C-alpha positions in Angstrom: 1.9 -15.1 12.9 0.2 -18.3 11.7 3.5 -20.2 11.5 4.2 -19.9 7.7 7.3 -18.4 6.2 6.5 -15.2 4.2 9.5 -13.3 2.8 8.0 -10.1 1.4 10.1 -8.1 -1.2 8.6 -4.9 -2.4 9.3 -1.9 -4.6 9.3 1.8 -3.9 6.6 4.0 -5.3 6.6 4.7 -9.1 3.3 6.5 -9.7 1.8 6.4 -6.2 2.6 8.5 -3.1 4.0 5.4 -1.2 5.2 1.9 -2.1 5.2 -0.9 0.4 9.0 -0.4 0.9 8.5 3.4 1.5 5.8 2.7 4.1 7.7 -0.1 5.9 10.8 2.2 6.0 8.9 4.4 8.4 9.0 1.5 10.9 12.1 -0.5 10.1 15.1 -0.7 7.8 14.3 -2.1 4.4 17.7 -1.8 2.7 19.8 -4.8 3.7 22.1 -7.5 2.3 20.9 -11.0 1.3 22.8 -12.4 4.4 20.9 -10.0 6.7 17.5 -10.8 5.1 18.2 -14.6 5.5 19.0 -13.9 9.2 15.7 -12.0 9.6 13.6 -14.6 7.9 15.3 -17.4 9.9 14.5 -15.5 13.2 11.0 -14.3 12.4 9.8 -16.5 9.4 9.1 -13.2 7.6 10.5 -9.9 6.3 9.3 -6.8 4.5 12.2 -5.4 2.5 13.1 -3.4 -0.6 13.7 -5.9 -3.4 15.9 -3.5 -5.2 18.5 -3.6 -2.5 19.0 -7.3 -3.1 19.2 -7.0 -6.9 16.8 -9.9 -7.2 15.8 -8.7 -10.7 18.5 -6.3 -11.8 17.0 -5.4 -15.2 13.7 -4.6 -13.5 15.5 -2.3 -11.0 17.1 -0.4 -13.8 13.7 0.1 -15.5 12.2 1.3 -12.3 15.0 3.9 -11.9 13.8 5.3 -15.3 10.1 4.9 -14.5 10.1 6.7 -11.2 10.8 10.3 -12.3 8.6 9.9 -15.4 5.7 8.2 -13.6 5.6 5.4 -16.1 4.0 2.1 -15.1 3.4 0.0 -18.3 1.4 -3.3 -18.2 4.3 -5.5 -19.4 6.7 -4.0 -16.9 4.0 -4.4 -14.1 3.7 -8.1 -14.8 7.5 -8.6 -15.0 8.2 -6.4 -11.9 5.8 -8.4 -9.7 6.5 -11.9 -10.9 10.3 -11.6 -11.3 10.8 -10.7 -7.7 8.3 -13.3 -6.4 10.1 -16.0 -8.5 13.5 -14.9 -7.4 12.7 -15.5 -3.7 11.3 -19.0 -4.5 7.7 -18.1 -3.5 5.4 -21.1 -3.7 2.1 -19.3 -3.1 1.5 -15.7 -4.4 -1.7 -13.7 -3.9 -2.2 -10.6 -6.1 -4.8 -7.9 -5.6 -6.0 -6.1 -8.7 -8.1 -3.0 -7.9 -10.7 -2.0 -10.5 -11.8 1.5 -11.2 -11.7 4.4 -13.7 -8.3 5.7 -12.3 -6.4 2.5 -11.5 -4.4 0.1 -13.7 -7.5 -2.0 -14.5 -10.2 0.4 -15.5 -12.8 -2.2 -16.3 -13.7 -5.8 -15.2 -12.6 -6.9 -18.6 -9.1 -5.3 -18.2 -8.9 -6.7 -14.7 -9.7 -10.2 -15.9 -7.1 -9.9 -18.6 -4.4 -9.0 -16.0 -5.6 -11.8 -13.8 -5.2 -14.3 -16.7 -1.7 -13.0 -17.5 -0.6 -13.2 -13.8 -1.9 -16.8 -13.5 -0.4 -17.8 -16.9 3.1 -16.5 -15.9 2.7 -18.1 -12.5 2.0 -21.5 -14.0 5.0 -21.2 -16.4 7.2 -20.4 -13.3 5.7 -23.2 -11.3 4.1 -20.9 -8.7 0.6 -21.2 -7.2 -0.8 -17.7 -8.1 -4.2 -16.6 -6.9 -5.6 -13.2 -8.1 -8.5 -11.3 -6.5 -10.3 -8.4 -8.1 -11.2 -5.5 -5.7 -12.9 -2.1 -5.6 -10.4 0.6 -6.7 -12.9 3.5 -6.9 -11.4 5.2 -3.7 -8.3 4.8 -1.6 -8.1 2.1 1.0 -7.4 3.4 4.5 -7.3 7.0 5.7 -3.6 7.8 5.2 -2.0 8.6 1.8 1.8 8.8 2.1 4.5 6.6 3.8 4.1 7.6 7.5 0.3 8.0 7.3 -0.1 4.6 5.7 2.2 3.0 8.2 0.0 4.5 11.0 -3.0 2.9 9.3 -1.4 -0.5 9.3 -0.3 -0.3 12.9 -3.7 0.9 14.1 -5.3 -2.2 12.4 -2.7 -4.5 14.1 -3.4 -2.8 17.5 -7.1 -3.4 17.0 -7.6 0.4 17.5 -11.3 1.2 17.3 -10.4 4.2 15.1 -8.5 2.0 12.6 -9.8 2.2 9.0 -12.4 -0.6 8.7 -11.9 -1.0 5.0 -8.2 -1.7 5.4 -8.9 -4.2 8.2 -11.6 -6.0 6.1 -9.3 -6.3 3.1 -6.4 -7.5 5.2 -8.4 -10.2 6.8 -9.8 -11.4 3.4 -6.4 -11.5 1.8 -4.7 -13.2 4.8 -7.5 -15.7 4.9 -7.0 -16.6 1.2 -3.2 -17.0 1.7 -3.8 -19.2 4.7 -6.1 -21.5 2.7 -3.6 -21.6 -0.2 -1.1 -22.8 2.4 -3.4 -25.6 3.6 -5.4 -24.0 6.5 -9.1 -24.4 6.7 -11.5 -21.5 7.4 -8.7 -19.0 6.5 -10.7 -15.8 7.2 -11.8 -17.0 10.6 -8.2 -18.0 11.5 -7.0 -14.6 10.3 -9.5 -12.7 12.4 -8.5 -14.8 15.5 -4.8 -14.0 14.9 -5.6 -10.3 14.5 -7.9 -10.1 17.5 -5.5 -12.0 19.8 -2.7 -9.6 19.2 -0.4 -12.2 17.6 -0.3 -10.3 14.3 0.9 -7.1 16.1 3.5 -9.2 18.1 4.8 -10.7 14.9 5.0 -7.3 13.2 7.0 -5.9 16.2 9.4 -9.0 15.9 10.0 -8.2 12.2 10.6 -4.5 12.9 13.1 -5.4 15.7 14.9 -8.0 13.6 15.2 -5.7 10.5 16.3 -2.7 12.7 13.8 -0.2 14.1 13.9 3.2 12.5 14.3 6.5 14.2 10.8 8.1 14.7 9.6 9.7 11.5 7.7 12.9 12.2 4.4 13.9 10.5 4.7 17.1 8.4 4.1 20.2 10.6 2.8 22.3 7.7 -0.9 21.4 7.5 -4.0 22.5 5.5 -7.6 21.3 5.9 -9.5 20.9 2.6 -13.2 21.5 3.1 -16.4 20.8 1.2 -17.5 23.7 -0.9 -21.2 22.7 -0.7 -23.7 20.4 1.0 -24.5 17.0 -0.6 -23.3 13.4 -1.0 -19.8 12.4 -2.1 -20.4 10.4 -5.3 -16.7 9.9 -6.2 -13.2 10.4 -5.0 -10.4 10.7 -7.6 -7.5 8.4 -6.8 -5.3 10.3 -9.3 -6.0 13.7 -7.8 -5.6 12.5 -4.2 -2.3 10.8 -5.2 -1.1 13.9 -7.0 -1.9 16.1 -4.0 0.1 13.8 -1.7 3.1 13.8 -4.2 3.0 17.6 -4.5 3.1 17.8 -0.7 6.3 15.8 -0.8 5.4 12.1 -0.6 7.0 9.6 -0.9 10.5 11.3 -0.6 9.3 13.2 2.5 8.1 10.3 4.6 5.8 12.4 6.8 4.1 14.2 3.9 0.8 13.2 2.4 -2.9 13.5 3.4 -5.4 12.0 5.8 -8.9 11.4 4.5 -11.8 12.3 6.8 -14.7 11.6 4.5 -15.4 8.7 2.2 -17.5 8.0 -0.9 -21.3 8.0 -0.4 -21.0 10.0 2.9 -23.2 13.1 3.3 -21.4 16.3 4.0 -22.2 19.9 4.9 -20.5 23.0 3.5 -17.3 23.5 5.4 -16.8 19.9 6.5 -13.2 18.7 6.4 -12.7 16.3 3.5 -9.0 15.7 4.2 -5.9 17.3 5.7 -2.7 17.8 3.8 0.6 17.4 5.6 4.0 18.7 4.3 7.4 19.3 5.8 8.0 22.6 3.9 5.7 25.6 3.6 6.6 25.9 -0.1 5.4 22.3 -0.9 2.2 23.0 1.1 1.5 26.1 -0.9 1.9 24.2 -4.1 -0.5 21.6 -2.8 -3.0 24.3 -1.8 -2.8 26.0 -5.2 -3.5 22.6 -6.8 -6.6 21.7 -4.7 -8.1 25.2 -5.3 -8.7 24.0 -8.9 -9.6 20.3 -8.0 -10.1 18.8 -4.6 -10.6 15.3 -6.0 -14.1 15.0 -4.5 -17.3 15.1 -6.5 -20.2 16.2 -4.3 -23.8 16.2 -5.6 
């Protein structure tokens, strides 16, 4: 929307309930030929596609095929997976976000700084301008967990919906601002906010969706269960791993409309019986499996 060309290639989920490609696929087609992608980028100056469909990094694609069912996501493969695809599309500027927290890839600031150093080193060797930011990974960003629910979060931010998740909006503006400055714009964050508030960002997203091919409407799972607080207190932590596992048990990312919607966040006060999150599934069987799992661990610590 700012006038720069940004071809975005992405992977499907390996250990998470939704990868960028899975989420975008709820809105538009992501599997397309190189010729089609070139056409989309020429028309809109952007794309959000599944990198595997282009075979940009064939060895990486084969490894991901093995990783997915085993939920493996090793550091070396993480570095190779991200950088190989960025290099293969001739990216000049790359912004990478590394969340820090007890249950994400970088558990400590030391580990995050190590990953940052590695990404920057590989970037220099490949001749790319790589910027890495370290962020809070102690709880999920946005309200939705799962392809459709995350897509709804994104579109609500772009629509400037007052109910859109503020944390997702804030992070998007910060990252967009940094990218704009990397590309030569001054006051990147301010420019990003203006583009978002004006509706230009939503307009550009709709252009990309139309150019890639709008998907048939994906329906939210009709089987639902509200997970409630078992006592009164303050939410001191939310387990990313448990939340992700619940969403996967419910069917995400294979079932696009499966997952969960967070109602409460870390440091919020709750009363006994308050809804913490709602689980969505397409099948009663998968919902029952998710219910059995959360009876043992809801993923929320309340003190």
